[in-house]
N, C-alpha and C positions, 0 to 999 in steps of 0.2 A: 549738195547732191540733186538731181531732179528725176521728178516721177513722170513718166508718160502712163496713162490709162487707156490700154488698147480698146477701144470699142466697137464690137461689130454688129451689124444690124441689116436690115434686109427690107427692102420696099418702105410700107407703112410704119415700121419701126423707128424710121429717122424722126418723126414724129414724138418719141417718147425720151429722147436724148436731153430736151432741156430740163426735165423731171430728174434728173440723176446727177446733173451738174450742180457742184459746189460752188460759194464764191471765188472767185479766181485768188490765186496765191502764186508767189515768183517760183515755187519749187515743182508745179504740177501743173499739167496740160493734157490735153484728152487729143487723141488721134482717132477718128471717125472713120471705117471702113464701109462704106455703104454698099451692099450689093444691090443692083436693081434689076428685075425683068421685063421693066419697060421703061422707055426713057422719060415717059410722064412722071415717073414718080422723082425725078431729079428737080421738080419745080415744087417739090414738097417740101426741100429742106426749111426749118423754121426761120424766120428772120433772127431770133435770138442767137441761133447758132453762128450764124453768118457774122453777127455784129461782135461776138469774142474773139478776142486774139487768143486767147488759150484753149481754142479749138478748131482743130482743121479738120476737113473732110475729104475723103480719098475715095473715088467711086469705081465700083468692079462690077461688069456685066456678069449676069449668070446667076449660078446658086452654087453650094457647098461652104458649108461653114469652116473648114479647114483651109480652104483657098482664101476664105474673107480673112483669119488671122494671120496667115503669112503675110497677107497684102497690108494689113494692119503693122505686123512686127516689122515689114520693109521701111515702113516708114518713120519707125521709133528713131527719135534723136535724144534721147536723156540718157542719166545711168542707169534706171531700173526702170522695168514695165510691169505692169497689171492687166491680167487678160480679164476683159468685161465683156458683159453682153448689154443691152438696152433697156433690160428690166432688173438691173443692179443698183443698189441705193447703198450712199457713202456716208461717212462721216470725217469730221477732220481727224480726229484720234487715229482712223483707219489708216490714212495717209502718212502719219506721224510715225505710226507704228512700223510700216512698211520700211519708210527711209531710216528709222533708228536701227532696225534688224540688219539693214546691206550696210551700212555705218560702222556697226559694232563687230560685223564678222566679213570684212572683204574677201576672205576665202571661199565665200559661198556665191554659188552660179544662180542657182533656180532655189525657190522656195515655194514649200506649200504651205498656207495658212489654214485658216477656220470659215466657213460661212454659216451664220445665222439667217433661219427665215424672216421675213417681214417683223415678224412676232418677235423676233429676239429668241428663238430657240433652233439651238444646233442643226443643223441639217442632218446630220449622222452621228455614229458614235467615232470620238476622238480621242487620240492620245493626250495625255495632262503632260507630256513632258518632250522637248525637242529630240528630235533623233534623225540619223540618215534615213533618205528615203528608202534606202536599200535594208533597212532592218526595220521596217515599218511591221506594226503590228497586222496580225491579218483582219482583213475586211477594212483594211485604211485605203481605200480605192480614190483617186483624185479625181475631182471636179473642176473644170476651166476657171470659174470664177476665183479659185483659191489660189492659181500660179501665179507667180511672180517671177520676176529674172532680171540678170545682170545686163544689159543690151549689150555691153563690149564681148562676152562671153557667146551669147546666142545667134546675134543677128548675122545673116550671110552665111552662118556654120550649121543652123540646126532649123528645120523646119516642121510644122504638122504633116503628118502623112496624108495627104488629100484622098487616098482611098477610104480612111474613116471619117465619119462624124456628119451630122445633118445634111440631107442635100448631095452626099457622095455616090448613092446609089443603093447598094445593099447593105452597106455597114454604117447604119444610123449614129453610133458610138464609139467609144473606146480609142479616139486618138489622143485624149490626155494620156492613158497607159503606155502608149506607143512612143508618145513625145520624149515622157519621163526616161522610158527603158533605153530609147537613142541618145538621150543625153548623159545617162550613166555609161552608157558603152563609148561614148565619146571623150569619156574622162571628165566630164563637169562634176561639180559638189553638188549635188542635191539634196535638201535637208528638208524637214518639216518643223513648225515652230507654232505652239498652242494658242496663236492668237488670233482673234477674229478680226477680218477686214473688209468683210462686205456683207449687206443683207441682201436677200435674193431670195426669190419664190421657186427653190429647186425642186425638180422632180428625180426622184432616186430611180435610176436604171435597175436596182440590185433585186426587187422583185419582178422587173418585167424581163428579166434575163428567162424566167420559167414560162413566161405569156407571151413573149412578141419574138416570133420568129427574126426579125432581123436582128435584135438584142443576142438572140443565141447564135447567131451567125457572126457577129460581132466579137463575141465570147471566143467562138472558136478561132477566128482569123487573129485576134490579140495573142492568144496563144502560141499560135503557130510563129508568128513574129517574133515572140520573145523565147519560146522554147523549140522552135523548131517540128523535129519528128517527136518530141515529147509530149507534144498537144494531143496526140493520140488519145494516149492512155488518161491524160487529165480530161479529156472530152468524155470517155467513157466513166472515169469518177464522178466526173459533174453528173451528169445522166442519172447516173444509179443513186448518188446521196439525192439529187433532186427529187428524184422519184419516191424513195425510201421517206423522205419527209413529207411527201403528198403534196408536193409542189408542182409536178408535171408529169406528165407520161414519159417513160424512160425512154422509147423509141422517138418520139415527138422529140424530145430535148437533143437525143443523141444525134437524130437526122439535122438538125437547126444548126448544132454546133459543127457538126463533119462539113456541112454544106458551107459553111463558112471557112473552114479550113481549106475545102476544094476550091471554092470561089478565090481567095487569094493567093493560094499557089499559081492558078491559073493568072492572075492579075502580075505576081512577081515573074512568072514565065514570059508573058507577052512583054513587059518592060525589059527583061532581059535579052529579048529576040530584038526589040528595037535599038537596043545599046549597041547589041553587036552589027545591025545594020550600020548604024552610024558612024560606027569605027571602019 
């Protein structure tokens, strides 16, 4: 079984790739998707990367993290893929764990694992037991470097929604939630296993949802994607609970979340109109 590490980076980030590479092994390869905003960045690819046969670099002009993830996934050629960023750090046993889980559970298509900080501290509260993602405990939100997937089950069939994620415009996060929801809706088997597979300096969006309007908007948009019209009362509750806990102003929270719903509804409506025109 072969593991692809799907690394997304942009511009100067390409210079950080050598620090994340482990010694070559036959069952692991690195697929780097490099976005660039100017062609001069294409000359900054480190020589070490060019010299390694287990590393391939694929270029993508522009911005948008979800676009970048989709580009990396399009080039996957292994059995299992691990979503990665250029500041992730790995150990040999992390790769062994991923391959072992997929070998022992051939029925599983996507697995969420655990992230530690660089200092070895879990980045969030994780369940201590394996479970279906649909049965996750409250607060068990996904983060990209935790996610792995069986390439044959996902490639060409499931994509990161490019309306969400850094560089997408108004919705700077939420792409992981949407991706896993779409996976379950497509009938894929999505699980969580309580094993650490990456060390990374992750910043939680959990608290920023009360202070960052973009994250508030993403909260509303994700809820609309998942729950449809049920997102409206959910965002009313979100604003009320946030205000009662002293996290933020009720009207500001409600305005941000509802703006996200309206923005996403407009995106969907526009895409639907384009689709009908194409037909």
